[in-house]
C-alpha positions as CSV (number, residue, x, y, z in Angstrom):
1,M,0.0,0.0,0.0
2,K,1.3,3.4,-1.0
3,K,1.9,5.7,2.0
4,K,0.1,9.0,2.4
5,R,2.5,11.9,2.6
6,I,2.1,14.9,4.9
7,K,4.3,18.0,4.5
8,L,4.7,19.6,8.0
9,I,5.9,23.2,7.7
10,V,7.7,24.8,10.6
11,P,7.6,28.6,10.1
12,V,11.3,29.1,10.8
13,P,14.5,27.8,9.2
14,M,15.7,24.6,10.9
15,N,19.0,22.9,11.5
16,E,19.1,19.2,12.2
17,Q,19.0,19.6,16.0
18,T,16.0,22.0,15.7
19,K,14.2,19.7,13.3
20,A,14.6,16.8,15.7
21,M,13.0,18.8,18.5
22,F,10.0,19.8,16.4
23,A,9.7,16.3,15.1
24,S,9.5,15.0,18.7
25,Q,6.0,16.4,18.8
26,L,5.1,13.2,17.0
27,P,6.8,10.4,19.0
28,Q,7.3,6.9,17.8
29,G,4.0,5.1,17.5
30,M,1.9,8.2,16.9
31,V,2.5,8.3,13.2
32,R,0.8,5.4,11.5
33,D,2.6,3.0,9.3
34,D,0.6,4.2,6.3
35,I,1.6,7.8,6.8
36,E,4.9,9.5,5.9
37,V,5.7,12.9,7.5
38,E,8.3,15.3,6.2
39,F,9.3,18.3,8.5
40,V,10.5,21.3,6.5
41,G,11.6,24.8,7.7
42,A,10.3,28.0,6.1
43,G,12.2,31.0,4.9
44,R,15.7,32.0,5.7
45,V,15.0,34.5,8.5
46,L,14.4,33.5,12.1
47,S,11.0,34.9,13.3
48,L,9.6,35.2,16.8
49,A,6.2,36.4,15.6
50,D,6.5,39.3,18.0
51,S,4.7,41.8,15.8
52,Y,2.4,42.2,12.9
53,Y,5.5,42.9,10.8
54,D,7.1,39.6,11.8
55,T,3.9,37.5,11.3
56,T,3.5,39.0,7.8
57,L,7.0,37.7,6.9
58,M,6.0,34.3,8.4
59,D,2.9,34.2,6.2
60,A,5.0,34.6,3.1
61,A,7.6,32.1,4.2
62,V,5.0,29.4,5.0
63,V,3.1,29.9,1.8
64,A,6.4,29.7,-0.2
65,A,7.3,26.4,1.6
66,G,4.0,24.8,0.7
67,L,3.3,26.1,-2.8
68,K,4.5,23.0,-4.6
69,A,3.3,20.4,-2.0
70,E,0.6,19.1,-4.3
71,E,3.0,18.8,-7.3
72,E,5.6,17.2,-5.1
73,G,3.2,14.3,-4.4
74,F,2.1,15.3,-0.8
75,D,-1.4,14.4,0.2
76,A,-1.8,17.0,2.9
77,V,0.0,20.1,4.4
78,C,0.2,20.6,8.2
79,I,1.4,24.1,9.3
80,N,3.2,24.0,12.6
81,T,2.5,27.3,14.2
82,V,-0.4,28.4,16.4
83,S,-0.4,31.7,14.5
84,D,-1.8,29.6,11.6
85,S,0.6,31.5,9.3
86,G,-0.2,31.0,5.6
87,L,-3.2,28.8,6.2
88,Y,-5.7,30.6,4.0
89,G,-3.1,31.4,1.3
90,L,-2.2,27.7,1.0
91,R,-5.8,26.6,1.0
92,S,-6.4,29.0,-1.9
93,R,-3.3,27.7,-3.8
94,L,-3.8,24.0,-3.0
95,S,-6.6,21.4,-3.3
96,I,-5.1,18.9,-0.9
97,P,-6.0,19.3,2.8
98,V,-4.2,22.2,4.6
99,M,-4.5,22.3,8.4
100,A,-3.0,24.5,11.2
101,P,-2.7,24.2,15.0
102,G,-4.6,27.3,16.1
103,Q,-7.8,26.6,14.2
104,S,-7.7,22.9,15.0
105,A,-7.0,23.2,18.7
106,F,-9.4,26.1,19.4
107,H,-12.3,24.4,17.7
108,L,-11.5,21.1,19.5
109,A,-11.4,23.0,22.8
110,C,-14.9,24.2,22.1
111,T,-16.1,20.6,21.8
112,L,-14.6,19.6,25.1
113,G,-15.7,22.4,27.4
114,H,-17.5,25.8,27.6
115,K,-14.5,28.1,27.8
116,F,-10.9,27.7,27.0
117,S,-7.7,29.6,27.9
118,V,-4.5,29.9,25.9
119,L,-1.2,29.5,27.8
120,T,1.7,31.2,26.2
121,M,5.3,32.4,26.6
122,W,5.0,36.1,26.4
123,P,2.5,38.9,25.7
124,Q,4.0,39.7,22.3
125,W,2.0,36.7,21.0
126,F,-1.4,37.9,22.3
127,A,-2.2,39.8,19.0
128,L,-1.9,36.7,16.9
129,Y,-4.4,34.7,19.0
130,R,-6.9,37.6,19.0
131,K,-6.6,37.8,15.2
132,T,-7.3,34.2,14.6
133,L,-10.0,33.9,17.3
134,K,-11.8,36.8,15.7
135,E,-11.5,35.2,12.2
136,Y,-12.8,31.9,13.5
137,N,-15.6,33.7,15.5
138,L,-14.6,32.1,18.7
139,E,-14.0,35.1,20.9
140,S,-17.0,34.4,23.1
141,R,-15.5,31.0,24.0
142,L,-12.2,32.4,25.2
143,A,-11.8,32.6,29.0
144,S,-8.3,34.2,28.9
145,I,-4.9,34.4,27.5
146,R,-2.1,34.0,30.1
147,A,1.6,34.4,29.6
148,I,4.6,33.4,31.7
149,N,6.8,36.3,30.4
150,V,9.6,34.1,29.2
151,R,11.2,34.9,25.8
152,P,10.5,32.0,23.4
153,D,13.4,30.0,21.8
154,T,12.7,28.7,18.4
155,E,16.0,26.8,18.3
156,S,16.2,25.0,21.6
157,L,12.5,25.2,22.4
158,L,12.1,24.5,26.2
159,Q,15.2,22.2,26.5
160,G,17.2,23.2,29.5
161,K,14.5,25.5,30.8
162,E,12.1,22.9,32.1
163,E,12.5,23.6,35.8
164,I,11.6,27.3,35.4
165,V,9.1,27.2,32.5
166,F,7.0,24.2,33.6
167,G,6.4,25.6,37.0
168,K,5.4,29.0,35.6
169,L,3.0,27.4,33.1
170,L,1.4,25.3,35.8
171,E,0.9,28.4,38.0
172,Q,-0.8,30.3,35.1
173,A,-2.8,27.2,34.1
174,R,-4.3,27.0,37.6
175,L,-5.2,30.7,37.6
176,A,-6.9,30.3,34.2
177,I,-9.0,27.5,35.7
178,E,-9.7,28.9,39.1
179,E,-10.0,32.6,38.3
180,D,-10.9,32.9,34.6
181,G,-13.3,29.9,34.4
182,A,-11.4,27.9,31.8
183,D,-12.4,24.2,31.5
184,V,-10.0,23.5,28.7
185,L,-6.4,24.8,28.1
186,V,-4.5,25.2,24.8
187,L,-0.8,25.6,24.6
188,G,-0.1,28.8,22.7
189,S,2.8,27.5,20.6
190,T,4.2,24.4,19.1
191,T,7.5,25.4,20.6
192,M,5.9,24.6,24.0
193,H,5.0,21.0,23.2
194,Q,7.7,19.6,25.6
195,S,5.5,20.9,28.5
196,H,2.4,19.0,27.5
197,A,2.9,15.7,29.4
198,F,3.9,17.5,32.6
199,L,0.9,19.9,32.5
200,A,-1.6,17.1,31.5
201,A,-0.4,15.0,34.5
202,N,-0.9,17.9,37.0
203,L,-4.1,19.6,35.8
204,P,-7.8,18.6,36.2
205,V,-8.9,19.8,32.7
206,P,-7.9,18.8,29.2
207,I,-4.8,20.5,27.9
208,L,-4.4,20.5,24.1
209,N,-1.1,20.2,22.3
210,P,-1.9,22.1,19.1
211,G,0.7,20.7,16.7
212,V,-0.4,17.1,17.4
213,I,-4.0,18.0,17.0
214,A,-3.4,19.7,13.6
215,Y,-1.5,16.6,12.5
216,K,-4.3,14.3,13.6
217,M,-6.8,16.4,11.8
218,C,-4.8,15.9,8.6
219,E,-4.9,12.2,9.2
220,M,-8.7,12.3,9.7
221,L,-9.3,14.3,6.5
222,L,-7.1,11.9,4.5
223,D,-9.1,9.0,5.9
224,L,-12.4,10.6,5.0
225,G,-11.2,11.8,1.6
226,I,-12.2,15.4,2.1
227,A,-10.4,18.8,2.1
228,H,-11.2,22.4,2.6
229,S,-14.0,24.0,0.4
230,K,-12.7,25.6,-2.8
231,T,-15.8,27.8,-2.7
232,A,-14.6,29.2,0.6
233,F,-10.9,29.3,-0.6
234,P,-11.0,29.8,-4.4
235,S,-8.0,29.2,-6.5
236,P,-6.3,32.3,-7.9
237,E,-6.9,33.3,-11.5
238,A,-3.1,33.6,-12.1
239,I,-0.4,31.7,-10.3
240,K,2.3,34.1,-8.8
241,D,4.5,31.6,-6.9
242,D,7.7,33.5,-7.8
243,A,6.5,36.5,-5.8
244,F,6.3,34.4,-2.6
245,R,9.7,32.9,-3.2
246,V,11.3,36.4,-3.5
247,L,9.6,37.6,-0.4
248,S,10.6,34.6,1.7
249,G,14.1,34.2,0.3
250,I,13.5,30.6,-1.0
């Protein structure tokens, strides 16, 4: 049986060490034998998504990294950032399923509880959650966004910072539940995935690991043989792939 191929796009350039850390989101046994996953970095410039300026660059980089996925023989694209960078652009360009962590995790949270909170690294990311939640019409389901005020690291992720970061996240998670009324929690970045097991073991509510959820949504769509609506995300009249490559440096 021919394996289904999923292109998983991380919105920053990656060396082999960084790629291994992002790939560890999908541990051995999680990826089915009939699925093949390829992690790829996007662009040439490291981005922290700390501003509208930065996220605009990420949009272009992610779109450029996914433009040829269908022609390359991939069956789905999974974007690996909770900013959902490039999601709508790639859905317009491609006919194969394109999923992203923010949309996937936020909607799943709504099926598991009444209100959810986002746990994140620093306040500079608040704007990207507010943007996507408004687009998805989920603002009324948000209990809060809570940050631990630690600068994110897109190269080492949380490695070496576990003792500090895990405790801070647990503290803010408990406040989100006890003070804000959250009954589901969502990690605010795929760079935080290393904290998921610790938080899940120490909290009384579901905590969602968004990169994994987006990946599993891709699997489900492939199993069902469906993709996004091309009425909602129509293909462009003219293909301008070279423009994205120039913008992203690819």
